[in-house]
ZANU-444947 format. One record per atom (N, C-alpha, C): x, y, z; atom name. Coordinates in steps of 0.05 Angstrom, whole numbers, padded with zeros to 5 digits. Each point is the difference from the previous one (the first is absolute). Example, Ala and Ser with C-alpha at 12.3 -4.5 7.8 and 13.67 -1.06 7.14 Angstrom:
% ZANU-444947
00264	-00114	00156	N
-00018	00024	00000	CA
00018	00024	00000	C
-00007	00021	-00014	N
00016	00024	00001	CA
-00015	00022	00014	C
This chain:
% ZANU-444947
00939	03500	02118	N
00028	00004	00008	CA
00018	-00009	-00023	C
00020	00016	-00007	N
00018	-00007	-00022	CA
00018	-00023	00009	C
00006	-00017	-00020	N
00017	-00023	00005	CA
00029	00009	00004	C
00013	-00010	00021	N
00028	00007	00006	CA
00018	-00010	-00022	C
00022	00016	-00006	N
00020	-00009	-00020	CA
00011	-00028	00006	C
00003	-00006	00025	N
00011	-00027	00007	CA
-00019	-00022	-00008	C
-00026	00006	00002	N
-00021	-00020	-00008	CA
00001	-00004	-00030	C
00002	00023	-00014	N
00002	-00002	-00030	CA
00025	-00014	-00009	C
00022	00005	00015	N
00025	-00013	-00007	CA
-00003	-00030	00003	C
-00012	-00009	00022	N
-00003	-00029	00004	CA
-00020	-00011	-00021	C
-00020	00015	-00007	N
-00019	-00009	-00020	CA
00014	-00005	-00027	C
00018	00017	-00006	N
00015	-00002	-00026	CA
00018	-00025	00002	C
00014	-00003	00022	N
00017	-00024	00003	CA
-00016	-00025	-00003	C
-00023	-00002	00014	N
-00016	-00024	-00001	CA
-00011	-00004	-00028	C
-00008	00022	-00014	N
-00010	-00003	-00027	CA
00021	-00011	-00019	C
00024	00010	00003	N
00022	-00010	-00018	CA
00005	-00030	00006	C
00001	-00007	00025	N
00006	-00028	00007	CA
-00023	-00018	-00010	C
-00024	00009	00001	N
-00023	-00016	-00010	CA
00002	-00004	-00030	C
00007	00022	-00014	N
00003	-00002	-00029	CA
00024	-00017	-00007	C
00022	00003	00014	N
00025	-00015	-00006	CA
-00004	-00030	00004	C
-00018	-00007	00018	N
-00005	-00029	00005	CA
-00014	-00013	-00024	C
-00013	00017	-00017	N
-00016	-00011	-00022	CA
00010	00007	-00028	C
00018	00020	-00002	N
00008	00010	-00026	CA
00030	00004	-00001	C
00013	-00002	-00024	N
00028	00005	-00003	CA
00006	00029	00008	C
00024	00005	00011	N
00008	00026	00009	CA
-00001	00021	-00021	C
00010	-00006	-00024	N
00001	00020	-00022	CA
-00027	00005	-00013	C
-00021	-00013	00009	N
-00027	00005	-00010	CA
-00017	00017	00019	C
00012	00006	00023	N
-00014	00016	00020	CA
00006	00029	-00003	C
-00020	00016	-00007	N
00003	00028	-00004	CA
-00006	00016	00026	C
00011	00023	00003	N
-00006	00016	00024	CA
-00029	00007	00001	C
-00013	00003	-00023	N
-00029	00005	00000	CA
-00016	-00023	00012	C
00010	-00025	-00006	N
-00014	-00023	00011	CA
00002	00000	00030	C
00024	00007	00010	N
00005	00000	00029	CA
-00018	00021	00014	C
00000	00024	-00012	N
-00016	00022	00011	CA
-00030	-00008	00001	C
-00009	-00011	-00021	N
-00029	-00008	-00001	CA
-00006	-00021	00021	C
00018	-00020	00002	N
-00004	-00022	00020	CA
00002	00011	00029	C
00016	00021	00004	N
00003	00011	00027	CA
-00021	00022	00005	C
-00016	00006	-00020	N
-00021	00021	00002	CA
00013	00027	00007	C
00022	00007	-00014	N
00012	00026	00003	CA
00003	00012	-00028	C
00003	00026	-00002	N
00004	00013	-00026	CA
00029	-00003	-00008	C
00006	00005	-00025	N
00028	00000	-00009	CA
00015	00022	00014	C
-00013	00023	00005	N
00013	00022	00013	CA
00008	-00009	00029	C
-00018	-00014	00013	N
00007	-00009	00027	CA
00022	-00021	-00001	C
-00001	-00018	-00019	N
00021	-00020	-00003	CA
00027	00015	-00004	C
00001	00019	-00018	N
00025	00014	-00006	CA
00010	00015	00024	C
-00018	00010	00017	N
00008	00014	00024	CA
00013	-00018	00020	C
-00007	-00026	-00001	N
00010	-00019	00020	CA
00023	-00016	-00010	C
00000	-00007	-00026	N
00021	-00017	-00012	CA
00008	00010	-00028	C
00025	-00001	-00006	N
00009	00008	-00027	CA
-00002	-00023	-00021	C
-00004	-00024	00009	N
-00001	-00023	-00018	CA
-00011	-00024	00014	C
-00006	-00021	-00015	N
-00009	-00025	00013	CA
00022	-00014	00014	C
00025	00004	-00009	N
00023	-00011	00014	CA
00003	00012	00028	C
-00007	00026	00003	N
00001	00013	00026	CA
-00020	-00012	00019	C
-00021	-00011	-00011	N
-00020	-00013	00017	CA
00012	-00025	00012	C
00017	-00014	-00014	N
00014	-00023	00011	CA
00017	00008	00024	C
00013	00023	-00004	N
00017	00010	00022	CA
-00017	00007	00025	C
-00024	00010	-00005	N
-00018	00005	00022	CA
-00009	-00025	00014	C
-00004	-00021	-00016	N
-00007	-00026	00012	CA
00022	-00010	00019	C
00025	00004	-00010	N
00023	-00009	00016	CA
00001	00015	00027	C
-00005	00027	-00001	N
00000	00016	00025	CA
-00023	-00009	00018	C
-00023	-00007	-00013	N
-00023	-00009	00016	CA
00006	-00026	00015	C
00014	-00018	-00014	N
00008	-00025	00012	CA
00021	00005	00022	C
00019	00018	-00006	N
00020	00007	00020	CA
-00013	00010	00026	C
-00020	00018	-00003	N
-00013	00011	00023	CA
-00014	-00021	00016	C
-00013	-00019	-00014	N
-00014	-00022	00014	CA
00020	-00016	00016	C
00023	-00007	-00011	N
00020	-00016	00014	CA
00011	00016	00023	C
00007	00025	-00004	N
00012	00016	00021	CA
-00019	00005	00023	C
-00025	00003	-00006	N
-00020	00004	00022	CA
-00003	-00025	00017	C
00006	-00023	-00012	N
-00002	-00025	00014	CA
00026	-00009	00013	C
00021	00016	-00002	N
00026	-00007	00011	CA
-00001	00001	00030	C
00011	-00020	00013	N
00002	-00001	00029	CA
00029	-00006	00008	C
00005	00001	00025	N
00027	-00006	00011	CA
00003	-00029	00009	C
-00019	-00017	-00009	N
00001	-00028	00010	CA
00025	-00014	-00008	C
00012	00007	-00023	N
00024	-00014	-00010	CA
00026	00014	00006	C
-00002	00020	00018	N
00024	00017	00005	CA
00024	-00017	00008	C
-00004	-00022	00014	N
00023	-00016	00009	CA
00008	-00022	-00019	C
-00014	-00002	-00023	N
00006	-00021	-00020	CA
00023	00008	-00018	C
00013	-00019	-00013	N
00021	00006	-00020	CA
-00011	00017	-00022	C
00017	00016	-00013	N
-00008	00018	-00021	CA
-00015	-00015	-00022	C
00009	-00024	-00008	N
-00013	-00014	-00022	CA
-00029	-00007	00007	C
-00005	-00007	00025	N
-00027	-00006	00009	CA
-00018	00025	-00001	C
00011	00022	00008	N
-00016	00025	00000	CA
-00007	00008	-00029	C
00019	-00001	-00018	N
-00005	00007	-00028	CA
-00020	-00020	-00012	C
00003	-00026	00006	N
-00019	-00021	-00009	CA
-00028	00007	00008	C
-00004	00008	00025	N
-00027	00006	00010	CA
-00012	00024	-00014	C
00016	00021	-00004	N
-00010	00024	-00013	CA
-00008	-00005	-00029	C
00017	-00014	-00014	N
-00005	-00005	-00029	CA
-00024	-00019	-00003	C
-00003	-00020	00017	N
-00023	-00017	-00002	CA
-00026	00015	00006	C
00001	00019	00018	N
-00023	00017	00005	CA
-00007	00017	-00024	C
00021	00008	-00014	N
-00004	00016	-00025	CA
-00014	-00018	-00021	C
00008	-00024	-00003	N
-00013	-00018	-00019	CA
-00029	-00005	00008	C
-00005	-00003	00026	N
-00027	-00003	00009	CA
-00018	00024	-00007	C
00012	00024	00003	N
-00015	00025	-00006	CA
-00006	00002	-00030	C
00017	-00012	-00016	N
-00004	00002	-00029	CA
-00019	-00021	-00011	C
-00008	-00018	00016	N
-00017	-00023	-00009	CA
-00025	00009	-00016	C
-00014	00021	00009	N
-00024	00007	-00016	CA
00006	00009	-00029	C
00025	00007	-00005	N
00007	00010	-00027	CA
00017	-00020	-00015	C
00001	-00025	00009	N
00018	-00020	-00010	CA
-00004	-00005	-00030	C
-00024	-00004	-00009	N
-00005	-00006	-00028	CA
00008	00024	-00018	C
-00006	00024	00009	N
00008	00023	-00015	CA
00030	00003	-00002	C
00013	-00004	00022	N
00030	00001	00001	CA
00012	-00022	-00017	C
-00012	-00023	-00001	N
00010	-00022	-00016	CA
-00001	00008	-00030	C
-00022	00011	-00008	N
-00002	00008	-00029	CA
00018	00024	-00006	C
00002	00019	00018	N
00017	00023	-00005	CA
00029	-00009	-00002	C
00008	-00017	00018	N
00027	-00010	-00001	CA
00007	-00014	-00026	C
-00019	-00015	-00010	N
00004	-00014	-00026	CA
00002	00020	-00023	C
-00017	00021	00001	N
-00002	00019	-00022	CA
00025	00018	-00001	C
00012	00006	00023	N
00022	00019	00002	CA
00027	-00012	00001	C
00002	-00027	00000	N
00026	-00013	00005	CA
00021	00006	-00021	C
-00009	00007	-00024	N
00019	00006	-00022	CA
00002	00030	-00007	C
-00010	00017	00019	N
00001	00029	-00004	CA
00021	00012	00018	C
00024	00005	-00010	N
00022	00009	00018	CA
-00006	00026	00014	C
-00014	00019	-00013	N
-00006	00025	00013	CA
-00019	-00004	00024	C
-00019	-00016	-00004	N
-00019	-00006	00021	CA
00014	-00015	00023	C
00017	-00018	-00007	N
00015	-00016	00021	CA
00017	00019	00016	C
00014	00019	-00013	N
00016	00019	00015	CA
-00017	00018	00018	C
-00023	00008	-00009	N
-00018	00016	00016	CA
-00010	-00015	00024	C
-00007	-00025	-00005	N
-00010	-00017	00022	CA
00022	-00007	00020	C
00024	-00002	-00009	N
00023	-00004	00018	CA
00003	00023	00019	C
-00004	00024	-00010	N
00002	00023	00018	CA
-00023	00001	00020	C
-00024	-00008	-00009	N
-00022	-00002	00019	CA
00006	-00021	00022	C
00012	-00023	-00009	N
00006	-00021	00019	CA
00022	00009	00020	C
00020	00016	-00010	N
00021	00010	00017	CA
-00012	00018	00022	C
-00018	00017	-00007	N
-00013	00017	00020	CA
-00016	-00016	00020	C
-00013	-00020	-00010	N
-00016	-00018	00018	CA
00018	-00015	00019	C
00022	-00012	-00011	N
00017	-00016	00017	CA
00015	00017	00021	C
00004	00025	-00006	N
00012	00018	00021	CA
-00017	00000	00025	C
-00027	00001	-00004	N
-00018	00000	00023	CA
-00004	-00028	00012	C
00001	-00021	-00017	N
-00004	-00027	00010	CA
00024	-00007	00017	C
00024	00007	-00008	N
00024	-00006	00016	CA
-00001	00016	00026	C
-00009	00025	-00002	N
-00002	00016	00025	CA
-00020	-00013	00019	C
-00022	-00011	-00010	N
-00019	-00013	00017	CA
00012	-00025	00013	C
00019	-00012	-00014	N
00014	-00024	00011	CA
00024	00008	00018	C
00004	00026	00003	N
00022	00008	00017	CA
00027	-00002	-00014	C
00001	00001	-00026	N
00025	-00002	-00015	CA
00009	00028	-00009	C
00025	00007	00007	N
00011	00025	-00008	CA
00007	00000	-00029	C
-00008	00021	-00015	N
00006	00001	-00029	CA
00017	00024	-00006	C
00011	00013	00020	N
00019	00022	-00004	CA
00028	-00011	00000	C
00019	00017	-00006	N
00028	-00008	00000	CA
00009	-00012	-00026	C
00026	-00009	-00002	N
00012	-00009	-00025	CA
-00015	-00024	-00013	C
-00011	-00018	00017	N
-00014	-00023	-00011	CA
-00030	00003	-00002	C
-00010	00024	00005	N
-00029	00004	-00001	CA
-00012	-00005	-00027	C
00014	00010	-00021	N
-00011	-00004	-00027	CA
00000	-00030	-00007	C
00021	-00014	00008	N
00001	-00029	-00005	CA
-00023	-00015	00014	C
-00006	00008	00025	N
-00022	-00012	00014	CA
-00026	00005	-00014	C
-00004	00024	-00009	N
-00026	00007	-00013	CA
-00003	-00015	-00026	C
00020	00000	-00017	N
-00003	-00013	-00026	CA
-00001	-00031	00005	C
00014	-00009	00020	N
-00002	-00029	00007	CA
-00028	-00007	00009	C
-00012	00017	00015	N
-00028	-00005	00009	CA
-00019	00000	-00023	C
00004	00018	-00019	N
-00016	00001	-00024	CA
00003	-00027	-00016	C
00024	-00010	-00002	N
00005	-00025	-00014	CA
-00014	-00023	00014	C
00003	-00001	00026	N
-00013	-00021	00016	CA
-00030	00001	-00004	C
-00011	00024	00002	N
-00029	00004	-00002	CA
-00010	-00007	-00028	C
00014	00009	-00021	N
-00008	-00005	-00027	CA
00001	-00030	-00007	C
00022	-00013	00008	N
00002	-00029	-00005	CA
-00022	-00015	00014	C
-00005	00007	00025	N
-00021	-00014	00015	CA
-00028	00006	-00011	C
-00003	00025	-00010	N
-00026	00007	-00011	CA
-00008	-00017	-00024	C
00020	-00008	-00016	N
-00005	-00017	-00023	CA
-00012	-00027	00009	C
00010	-00010	00023	N
-00011	-00025	00011	CA
-00028	00005	00011	C
-00003	00023	00015	N
-00025	00006	00012	CA
-00022	00003	-00020	C
00005	00012	-00023	N
-00020	00004	-00021	CA
-00011	-00027	-00010	C
00015	-00021	00001	N
-00009	-00026	-00009	CA
-00007	-00019	00023	C
00002	00010	00024	N
-00006	-00017	00024	CA
-00028	00005	00009	C
-00018	-00019	-00007	N
-00028	00003	00007	CA
-00008	-00016	00025	C
00020	-00012	00013	N
-00004	-00015	00025	CA
-00006	00021	00022	C
-00022	-00003	00015	N
-00006	00019	00021	CA
00022	00003	00021	C
00016	-00021	00004	N
00021	00001	00020	CA
00025	00014	-00011	C
00001	00005	-00026	N
00023	00013	-00013	CA
00026	-00014	00007	C
00000	-00026	00001	N
00024	-00015	00007	CA
00023	00004	-00019	C
-00006	00000	-00026	N
00021	00004	-00020	CA
00012	00029	00002	C
-00018	00019	00005	N
00010	00027	00003	CA
00018	00003	00024	C
-00008	-00011	00022	N
00016	00002	00025	CA
00027	-00014	-00004	C
00000	-00023	-00013	N
00025	-00015	-00005	CA
00019	00017	-00018	C
-00012	00012	-00021	N
00016	00016	-00018	CA
00011	00025	00014	C
-00016	00013	00016	N
00009	00023	00015	CA
00023	-00007	00019	C
-00003	-00022	00013	N
00021	-00009	00019	CA
00027	-00004	-00015	C
-00002	-00014	-00023	N
00025	-00004	-00016	CA
00012	00026	-00010	C
-00017	00018	-00009	N
00010	00025	-00010	CA
00013	00017	00022	C
-00012	00000	00023	N
00011	00015	00023	CA
00027	-00012	00009	C
00002	-00026	00000	N
00025	-00013	00008	CA
00022	00007	-00020	C
-00007	-00001	-00026	N
00019	00007	-00020	CA
00009	00030	00002	C
-00020	00017	00004	N
00007	00028	00004	CA
00017	00006	00024	C
-00005	-00015	00022	N
00015	00002	00024	CA
00029	-00007	-00005	C
00005	-00021	-00015	N
00028	-00008	-00007	CA
00014	00021	-00017	C
-00015	00012	-00019	N
00012	00020	-00017	CA
00008	00025	00017	C
-00018	00008	00018	N
00005	00023	00016	CA
00023	-00005	00019	C
00002	-00023	00011	N
00023	-00007	00017	CA
00026	00002	-00015	C
-00001	-00010	-00025	N
00024	00001	-00017	CA
00007	00029	-00006	C
-00020	00017	-00005	N
00006	00028	-00005	CA
00011	00014	00024	C
-00009	-00007	00024	N
00010	00012	00024	CA
00029	-00009	00004	C
00007	-00025	-00006	N
00027	-00010	00002	CA
00019	00015	-00019	C
-00010	00004	-00025	N
00016	00014	-00019	CA
00005	00029	00009	C
-00021	00012	00011	N
00003	00028	00009	CA
00021	00002	00022	C
00000	-00019	00019	N
00019	00001	00021	CA
00029	-00004	-00010	C
00003	-00019	-00019	N
00026	-00006	-00011	CA
00011	00024	-00017	C
-00018	00015	-00013	N
00009	00021	-00017	CA
00001	00027	00014	C
-00006	00001	00026	N
-00001	00025	00014	CA
00026	00016	-00002	C
00024	-00013	00004	N
00026	00015	-00003	CA
00003	00012	-00028	C
-00008	-00015	-00021	N
00002	00010	-00027	CA
-00018	00024	-00005	C
-00024	-00001	00011	N
-00018	00023	-00003	CA
00011	00024	00015	C
00012	-00004	00023	N
00011	00022	00015	CA
00023	00013	-00016	C
00017	-00017	-00012	N
00022	00010	-00017	CA
-00011	00016	-00024	C
-00021	-00011	-00012	N
-00012	00013	-00023	CA
-00011	00027	00007	C
-00013	00002	00023	N
-00011	00026	00009	CA
00022	00020	00004	C
00022	-00010	00012	N
00023	00018	00005	CA
00012	00010	-00026	C
00003	-00018	-00020	N
00011	00008	-00026	CA
-00019	00020	-00014	C
-00026	-00006	00001	N
-00019	00018	-00013	CA
00000	00028	00014	C
00003	00000	00026	N
00002	00025	00014	CA
00024	00016	-00008	C
00023	-00013	-00003	N
00024	00013	-00009	CA
-00003	00011	-00028	C
-00013	-00016	-00017	N
-00003	00008	-00028	CA
-00019	00025	-00002	C
-00021	00000	00016	N
-00018	00023	00000	CA
00014	00025	00010	C
00017	-00004	00021	N
00015	00023	00010	CA
00019	00011	-00021	C
00013	-00018	-00014	N
00019	00008	-00022	CA
-00015	00016	-00021	C
-00024	-00010	-00008	N
-00015	00014	-00021	CA
-00009	00028	00009	C
-00007	00002	00026	N
-00008	00026	00010	CA
00024	00019	00000	C
00023	-00010	00008	N
00024	00017	00000	CA
00008	00008	-00028	C
-00003	-00018	-00019	N
00008	00006	-00028	CA
-00018	00020	-00013	C
-00026	00001	00010	N
-00019	00019	-00011	CA
00001	00028	00013	C
00014	00001	00023	N
00001	00025	00016	CA
00016	00021	-00016	C
-00010	00024	-00004	N
00014	00020	-00016	CA
00026	00009	00014	C
00020	00004	-00016	N
00025	00010	00011	CA
-00002	00030	00004	C
00018	00011	00016	N
00000	00028	00006	CA
00003	00017	-00026	C
-00019	00018	-00004	N
00002	00017	-00023	CA
-00012	-00012	-00025	C
-00012	-00024	00002	N
-00010	-00014	-00024	CA
-00027	00011	-00009	C
-00012	00017	00015	N
-00026	00012	-00009	CA
-00023	-00014	00013	C
-00024	00003	-00011	N
-00025	-00010	00010	CA
-00001	-00030	-00001	C
-00003	-00013	00024	N
-00001	-00029	00001	CA
-00024	-00011	-00013	C
-00021	00016	-00004	N
-00025	-00009	-00013	CA
00003	-00001	-00030	C
00020	00013	-00010	N
00004	00001	-00029	CA
00010	-00027	-00011	C
-00013	-00013	-00018	N
00009	-00025	-00010	CA
00028	00001	-00011	C
00008	00022	-00011	N
00027	00003	-00012	CA
00021	-00001	00022	C
-00007	00003	00025	N
00020	00000	00022	CA
00013	-00027	00003	C
-00013	-00021	-00010	N
00012	-00027	00002	CA
00019	-00006	-00022	C
00003	00017	-00020	N
00018	-00005	-00022	CA
00029	00004	00009	C
């Protein structure tokens, strides 16, 4: 029986993580990963465009594990407690890959392109983590919530990578501090939004009037010829 693509995908993820735990990131070639995963380069290429994409697959794999374990037990708890629980379960799910992630983090910390790419991966992940915690990420403050969650997660992850205590006491303390700080920032943003609501309404009205004026000014006068002709605006 042929091996399913999902099995090969996981084999490649596991192979990369095993190699990354022992070797610098920039010394790992896609051929090394394919060989360790027992797949051909053609099969690797069919599943992933790069080794960085394999990291994205790991993130989705962790997301899926957390989401499948999500329950409604904390439905009545404050939002901060719900997010705390979801993110700690995510750190628990990442535990088997901790050494690899520690080395990758060190190797990529001064690579701005990689950091930007990983930030996008984290944004996608946090969208689902916040949803699992019952946090709405739509609306005017949705983007702020998502990027704030990425910042909370990234800052806490730095502590988690160095926290070898089985109880993860330092990680939990850091996560609690980061969430409280993020909560205060979000509250401030909501206050600012309420205070500036009249100004935003005025701005929308002015922009609407300006757009209407521009449409009227571009409208061809009677007998002016084809409105599609660029010269008609002269």
